Phi, psi and omega in degrees: 000133180280141177213147175285324184213138174241123182250117182249158176060058176233155174268104187263130180283124176262106185289340178287311181269355178056051178204162176270141179228137178291134181186196182227160180219145176241140183236135176223128180053039176079009181233143176290127178250347179205138170221123181169207186262347181302144181269177182301331181295343179274358185229151171260083186263135177291332181216137175244128183242131174273114181285351176052036177074009180290169182266140177234123179235153178290153174293146180278153180236128175253116189268359177201115176201170181234099182304317186296340176290340179280347180066022174231166182287159175305324181295312179295320178299318181301315180297321178295323179298309184301320180297341181249016174086003178269119183254342185217137177223160174237083180285149173241107184281057184298317182293323176298318180293323179303323184263317188247359178064212182302319180299320178296318178297315180298320180293323178296316178297316180299320182292345182256006185297324184253026181282155179292315178282148175283133180233120175239130193265151170256141179279126173295110191266355180220075180236119357287157183289331177220165179287352180274347180287140183230031183281346173106332182270159174205155173237117182257173180304319180297324179292319178298316177303314180297315181293326180294341177279001180263134183292341181274358176265126180238351179194168171277143181282187183303137179270100180276003186254036182287339185272353181076024183282335186268117184245034177297141180303135174092341183290331183263005179298139179300325181297323179293314183291325180290332182298332183244014178300129178091355178291141174294137181231133173255130189237156174283347188266000000 
């Protein structure tokens, strides 16, 4: 089996059994393709690294956060994440959508394209959250459709409309709710 890197003699964290196990790992194109007891002779590795018994743990994933609340750019945010073991996030740019609508969400996604951490986005699904908000931005059904055609979108964001407070025309139509039935949703609740 071809690998870019074979790492031998490491204590690998097994998240299922919640313990470290001595083993080896093979990496191809930046992804682990093997973790176990097989030795370097089982792989065609471009590089072999002796882990010297050090610990190897998987990167952490944060499935719901708001980068813009940190008041820093996605790039700066990404560096802080990596330093703390978080390798992947699913940000929901709700505040950007509140002010700038669809354009704000697209710009946020664009600003995160070259970040060190992997970022896959949630669509802010209830902007504005109530009819009393006056920040100017909105995300409509057509905007959700457009964003879903983007590969960096993986789910609908938190549903802030659980109380039935928003009575904008068309939001409660059965056709709208059925269109997204079964979509994965990341929520603030």
